[in-house]
C-alpha positions as CSV (number, residue, x, y, z in Angstrom):
1,X,0.0,0.0,0.0
2,X,1.4,3.4,-1.0
3,X,2.0,6.2,1.5
4,X,-0.6,8.3,-0.3
5,X,-3.3,5.7,0.4
6,X,-2.2,5.2,4.0
7,X,-2.4,9.0,4.6
8,X,-5.8,9.0,2.9
9,X,-7.3,6.2,5.1
10,X,-5.6,7.7,8.2
11,X,-7.4,11.0,7.5
12,X,-10.7,9.3,6.9
13,X,-10.4,7.2,10.0
14,X,-9.7,10.3,12.2
15,X,-12.6,12.2,10.7
16,X,-15.0,9.2,10.9
17,X,-14.2,8.3,14.5
18,X,-14.4,11.8,15.9
19,X,-17.8,11.3,17.5
20,X,-17.0,12.4,21.0
21,X,-19.0,15.6,20.5
22,X,-22.8,15.2,20.5
23,X,-23.2,17.4,17.4
24,X,-21.4,15.9,14.5
25,X,-22.7,14.4,11.3
26,X,-22.2,10.8,12.5
27,X,-24.3,11.2,15.5
28,X,-27.3,12.0,13.4
29,X,-27.6,8.2,12.3
30,X,-29.4,7.8,15.7
31,X,-32.4,9.7,14.1
32,X,-33.0,6.5,12.0
33,X,-35.0,4.0,14.1
34,X,-37.0,0.8,13.5
35,X,-40.2,3.0,14.0
36,X,-39.2,5.5,11.4
37,X,-38.2,2.7,8.9
38,X,-41.6,1.1,9.5
39,X,-43.4,4.3,8.9
40,X,-42.2,4.9,5.4
41,X,-42.1,1.2,4.4
42,X,-45.8,0.7,5.4
43,X,-46.7,3.2,2.7
44,X,-44.5,1.9,0.0
45,X,-45.5,-1.7,0.5
46,X,-49.2,-1.1,0.9
47,X,-51.7,-2.9,-1.3
48,X,-52.9,0.4,-2.7
49,X,-49.8,0.8,-4.6
50,X,-50.5,-2.5,-6.5
51,X,-46.9,-3.6,-6.5
52,X,-45.4,-0.4,-8.0
53,X,-44.8,-1.8,-11.5
54,X,-43.0,0.7,-13.8
55,X,-45.5,2.9,-15.7
56,X,-48.5,2.2,-13.5
57,X,-50.6,4.2,-11.3
58,X,-49.1,2.4,-8.3
59,X,-45.6,3.4,-9.2
60,X,-46.8,7.1,-9.7
61,X,-48.3,6.9,-6.2
62,X,-45.0,5.9,-4.8
63,X,-43.1,8.6,-6.8
64,X,-45.5,11.3,-5.3
65,X,-44.9,9.9,-1.8
66,X,-41.2,10.2,-2.3
67,X,-41.6,13.7,-3.6
68,X,-43.7,14.7,-0.5
69,X,-41.3,13.3,1.9
70,X,-38.3,15.1,0.3
71,X,-40.3,18.4,0.3
72,X,-40.9,18.0,4.0
73,X,-37.1,17.5,4.5
74,X,-36.4,20.7,2.5
75,X,-34.1,19.0,0.1
76,X,-33.6,20.6,-3.3
77,X,-35.6,19.6,-6.3
78,X,-33.1,19.2,-9.2
79,X,-35.4,17.1,-11.6
80,X,-37.3,18.5,-14.6
81,X,-38.7,22.0,-14.2
82,X,-37.5,22.2,-10.6
83,X,-39.4,19.1,-9.4
84,X,-38.1,15.9,-7.9
85,X,-38.8,14.0,-11.1
86,X,-36.6,13.1,-14.0
87,X,-39.0,11.9,-16.6
88,X,-38.2,9.3,-19.4
89,X,-40.0,6.8,-21.4
90,X,-39.2,3.1,-21.6
91,X,-40.1,0.5,-24.3
92,X,-41.1,-2.6,-22.6
93,X,-39.5,-6.0,-23.7
94,X,-41.5,-8.0,-26.2
95,X,-43.6,-5.1,-27.2
96,X,-43.6,-1.9,-29.4
97,X,-45.4,0.0,-26.6
98,X,-43.6,2.6,-24.4
99,X,-44.7,3.9,-21.0
100,X,-43.8,7.1,-19.2
101,X,-42.0,6.8,-15.9
102,X,-39.7,8.8,-13.8
103,X,-36.7,8.7,-11.5
104,X,-37.1,10.6,-8.2
105,X,-34.2,12.8,-7.3
106,X,-33.4,15.0,-4.3
107,X,-30.3,17.0,-3.6
108,X,-28.5,17.9,-0.4
109,X,-25.9,20.5,-1.2
110,X,-22.5,20.2,0.5
111,X,-21.2,22.8,3.0
112,X,-17.6,23.1,1.8
113,X,-17.2,25.7,-1.1
114,X,-14.2,23.6,-2.4
115,X,-15.9,20.3,-2.2
116,X,-19.6,20.7,-2.8
117,X,-19.4,20.4,-6.6
118,X,-18.4,16.7,-5.9
119,X,-21.4,14.4,-5.4
120,X,-22.0,11.1,-3.7
121,X,-25.0,9.3,-5.1
122,X,-27.1,7.1,-2.9
123,X,-29.4,4.9,-5.0
124,X,-32.2,2.4,-4.6
125,X,-35.1,1.5,-6.9
126,X,-38.7,2.1,-6.0
127,X,-40.4,0.0,-8.7
128,X,-41.4,-3.6,-8.2
129,X,-43.2,-6.2,-10.5
130,X,-46.8,-5.2,-9.9
131,X,-49.7,-7.6,-10.0
132,X,-49.3,-11.2,-11.2
133,X,-50.1,-14.8,-10.7
134,X,-51.9,-15.6,-7.4
135,X,-50.1,-17.5,-4.6
136,X,-51.8,-20.3,-2.6
137,X,-53.6,-17.7,-0.6
138,X,-55.1,-16.0,-3.7
139,X,-52.9,-12.9,-3.2
140,X,-52.0,-11.3,-6.5
141,X,-50.2,-8.1,-5.4
142,X,-46.5,-8.4,-5.3
143,X,-45.8,-5.7,-2.6
144,X,-42.0,-5.7,-2.7
145,X,-41.5,-4.7,0.9
146,X,-37.9,-6.1,0.8
147,X,-37.4,-5.6,-3.1
148,X,-36.8,-2.7,-3.0
149,X,-39.1,-1.1,-0.6
150,X,-36.4,-1.6,2.0
151,X,-33.8,0.2,0.1
152,X,-36.1,3.0,-0.9
153,X,-37.1,3.5,2.7
154,X,-33.5,3.5,3.8
155,X,-32.6,6.2,1.2
156,X,-35.5,8.4,2.5
157,X,-34.3,7.9,6.2
158,X,-30.6,8.7,5.4
159,X,-31.8,11.8,3.5
160,X,-33.9,12.9,6.4
161,X,-31.1,12.4,9.0
162,X,-28.6,14.2,6.8
163,X,-30.9,17.0,6.3
164,X,-31.2,17.4,10.1
165,X,-27.4,17.2,10.4
166,X,-27.2,20.1,7.9
167,X,-29.9,22.1,9.7
168,X,-27.8,21.7,12.8
169,X,-24.7,23.0,11.0
170,X,-22.8,19.7,10.6
171,X,-24.0,18.6,7.1
172,X,-21.9,16.9,4.6
173,X,-19.0,18.7,3.0
174,X,-19.6,17.2,-0.4
175,X,-23.1,17.1,-1.9
176,X,-25.4,14.0,-1.8
177,X,-27.8,13.1,-4.5
178,X,-30.6,10.7,-3.3
179,X,-31.6,8.8,-6.4
180,X,-34.8,6.7,-6.4
181,X,-34.9,5.0,-9.9
182,X,-37.7,3.3,-11.7
183,X,-37.5,0.6,-14.3
184,X,-35.0,-1.6,-12.4
185,X,-37.1,-4.6,-12.6
186,X,-37.5,-4.0,-16.4
187,X,-33.7,-4.1,-16.9
188,X,-32.0,-1.3,-14.8
189,X,-33.7,1.2,-17.1
190,X,-33.9,4.1,-14.7
191,X,-30.3,4.0,-13.6
192,X,-29.2,3.6,-17.2
193,X,-31.2,6.7,-18.2
194,X,-29.7,8.6,-15.3
195,X,-26.1,7.5,-16.2
196,X,-26.7,8.7,-19.8
197,X,-28.4,11.9,-18.6
198,X,-26.7,12.7,-15.3
199,X,-27.9,15.8,-13.4
200,X,-24.4,16.1,-12.1
201,X,-21.4,15.1,-14.2
202,X,-20.1,11.6,-13.9
203,X,-16.6,13.1,-13.6
204,X,-17.8,14.8,-10.4
205,X,-19.6,11.8,-9.1
206,X,-17.3,10.5,-6.3
207,X,-19.1,7.2,-5.6
208,X,-22.4,5.4,-5.7
209,X,-23.9,3.5,-2.8
210,X,-26.7,1.2,-4.0
211,X,-29.1,-0.5,-1.6
212,X,-31.4,-3.2,-3.0
213,X,-33.1,-5.6,-0.6
214,X,-31.7,-4.9,2.9
215,X,-34.7,-5.8,5.1
216,X,-34.8,-9.6,5.2
217,X,-32.6,-12.5,6.2
218,X,-31.6,-15.2,3.6
219,X,-31.9,-19.0,4.3
220,X,-28.3,-19.2,5.1
221,X,-28.8,-17.0,8.1
222,X,-32.2,-18.0,9.3
223,X,-30.9,-20.1,12.2
224,X,-27.9,-18.1,13.0
225,X,-26.6,-14.5,13.3
226,X,-28.9,-12.2,11.3
227,X,-26.3,-9.3,11.7
228,X,-24.8,-9.6,8.3
229,X,-25.0,-7.9,4.9
230,X,-23.6,-9.0,1.6
231,X,-21.1,-6.5,0.1
232,X,-20.6,-6.4,-3.6
233,X,-18.3,-4.3,-5.7
234,X,-16.5,-2.6,-2.8
235,X,-13.0,-3.2,-4.3
236,X,-13.8,-3.7,-7.9
237,X,-13.1,-0.2,-9.1
238,X,-11.5,1.4,-6.0
239,X,-9.8,-0.6,-3.4
240,X,-10.3,2.1,-1.0
241,X,-14.1,1.7,-1.0
242,X,-13.6,-1.6,0.8
243,X,-11.5,0.1,3.6
244,X,-14.1,2.9,3.8
245,X,-16.9,0.4,4.1
246,X,-15.1,-1.4,6.9
247,X,-14.5,2.0,8.9
248,X,-18.3,2.8,8.5
249,X,-19.1,-0.6,9.9
250,X,-16.7,-0.4,12.8
251,X,-18.4,2.9,13.9
252,X,-21.4,1.0,15.2
253,X,-23.4,-1.5,13.1
254,X,-20.7,-4.2,13.5
255,X,-22.3,-6.3,10.8
256,X,-20.6,-9.4,9.3
257,X,-19.6,-8.0,5.9
258,X,-19.9,-11.1,3.7
259,X,-18.1,-11.2,0.4
260,X,-19.8,-14.5,-0.7
261,X,-21.1,-12.9,-3.9
262,X,-18.5,-10.3,-4.5
263,X,-16.8,-12.0,-7.4
264,X,-17.0,-11.0,-11.0
265,X,-17.3,-14.7,-11.8
266,X,-20.0,-15.6,-9.4
267,X,-22.8,-17.5,-11.3
268,X,-25.5,-15.3,-9.8
269,X,-23.9,-12.2,-11.4
270,X,-25.3,-9.8,-8.7
271,X,-22.7,-7.2,-9.6
272,X,-24.6,-6.8,-12.9
273,X,-28.1,-7.1,-11.6
274,X,-28.8,-3.8,-9.7
275,X,-28.4,-0.1,-10.4
276,X,-24.8,0.2,-9.2
277,X,-23.8,-1.4,-12.5
278,X,-24.7,1.7,-14.5
279,X,-22.3,3.7,-12.4
280,X,-19.6,1.1,-12.4
281,X,-19.6,0.7,-16.1
282,X,-18.7,4.4,-16.3
283,X,-15.8,4.1,-13.9
284,X,-17.5,5.4,-10.7
285,X,-16.5,3.5,-7.6
286,X,-19.5,1.7,-6.0
287,X,-20.6,-0.5,-3.2
288,X,-23.8,-2.6,-3.3
289,X,-25.5,-3.7,-0.1
290,X,-27.8,-6.7,-0.2
291,X,-29.4,-9.3,2.1
292,X,-29.5,-12.1,-0.4
293,X,-32.6,-13.7,-2.0
294,X,-35.3,-15.5,0.0
295,X,-38.4,-17.6,-0.6
296,X,-40.6,-14.4,-1.1
297,X,-38.3,-13.0,-3.8
298,X,-40.6,-11.7,-6.5
299,X,-43.6,-13.4,-4.9
300,X,-46.8,-11.9,-3.3
301,X,-45.6,-12.7,0.2
302,X,-42.8,-10.1,0.2
303,X,-44.8,-8.3,2.9
304,X,-43.7,-5.8,5.6
305,X,-44.6,-8.3,8.2
306,X,-41.7,-10.4,7.1
307,X,-39.1,-7.6,7.4
308,X,-36.5,-8.2,10.1
309,X,-36.1,-4.7,11.6
310,X,-33.1,-5.3,13.8
311,X,-30.6,-6.2,11.1
312,X,-32.4,-3.8,8.7
313,X,-31.8,-0.9,11.0
314,X,-28.1,-1.8,11.4
315,X,-27.6,-2.0,7.5
316,X,-29.3,1.4,7.3
317,X,-26.9,2.8,9.8
318,X,-24.1,1.4,7.8
319,X,-25.4,3.1,4.7
320,X,-25.6,6.4,6.6
321,X,-22.1,6.1,8.0
322,X,-20.5,5.3,4.6
323,X,-22.5,8.2,2.9
324,X,-21.1,10.6,5.5
325,X,-17.5,9.3,5.3
326,X,-17.6,9.5,1.5
327,X,-19.0,13.1,1.7
328,X,-16.6,14.3,4.3
329,X,-13.3,12.6,3.6
330,X,-10.5,14.8,2.3
331,X,-9.9,13.0,-0.9
332,X,-12.3,11.0,-3.2
333,X,-11.7,7.2,-3.6
334,X,-8.9,6.4,-5.9
335,X,-9.9,4.5,-9.1
336,X,-7.3,1.8,-9.3
337,X,-8.8,-1.0,-11.4
338,X,-8.8,0.3,-14.9
339,X,-9.1,-3.3,-16.3
340,X,-12.5,-3.7,-14.9
341,X,-13.7,-0.4,-16.4
342,X,-12.3,-1.3,-19.9
343,X,-14.1,-4.7,-19.7
344,X,-17.5,-3.2,-18.8
345,X,-17.3,-0.5,-21.4
346,X,-17.0,-3.2,-24.1
347,X,-20.1,-4.9,-22.9
348,X,-22.0,-2.2,-20.9
349,X,-25.4,-3.9,-20.4
């Protein structure tokens, strides 16, 4: 490890662990509770949203709820016509029809004049698969509480906590974009559209943290310790992202950071299957947090009643900590795996 990287990590560690005072950015993670997570998730996973399929009224209701929440937080609307929406149309597979949909975007401007033009993107997808074949109970609504109501809710909660930190005078130095994409279940369409039409330049995008399914426990952990999260991509583009993730975890969540799927050759190919991919293919350092699949994946029984809130809260605190570290560290993560970038640009999707 070079002296430059050692100095970078030392500076980040000192900044991240300086939590002795009651009013620093890291202390505001405590604003996120199991109760606050439940409150937002109960809306997003409700039957009235009809499974939030891309281009449907249910997805529109979800988008408007997200917009309402960001308005309440006082975050800046940076979408089309000063709204929280980035509109686009998608052509659905197997048909010539296209539907209108939108990403939901909210912006928290950084406090440092020299750093605020650099942006950390926290992403999740708010769409799901809608209404489909009934299960054994006759339920036809695929609520998607975990996929990805859990990630969408965590994004809201991190945004709200950081907005409170900024109001208290200890907000992030870099800016943070909270990006709730649509079209993920149709082929990562929302994140692809954003990456091709970024609201802030890719060159100034420091990193992407993507959260997709962080509210459940997979079969491997059902009878053991549920305090885990799968971490994917944290060293694929920038080896420093792995060190920063571990620093964020050591600050309190103390999860088992599993690298089980963190392999470009893993047959599940999870590193290509969520929205971080569209940042990674352009050379943006990323990390993807994921609880693994379970028996209710893409099934009607993905209900809020099956969310395991204790590990869900810890994972959300990890996301908050890492977002704050990336926004406050003196240097952006070093891109040091050009081979991966070149490979993905040849076959981007």
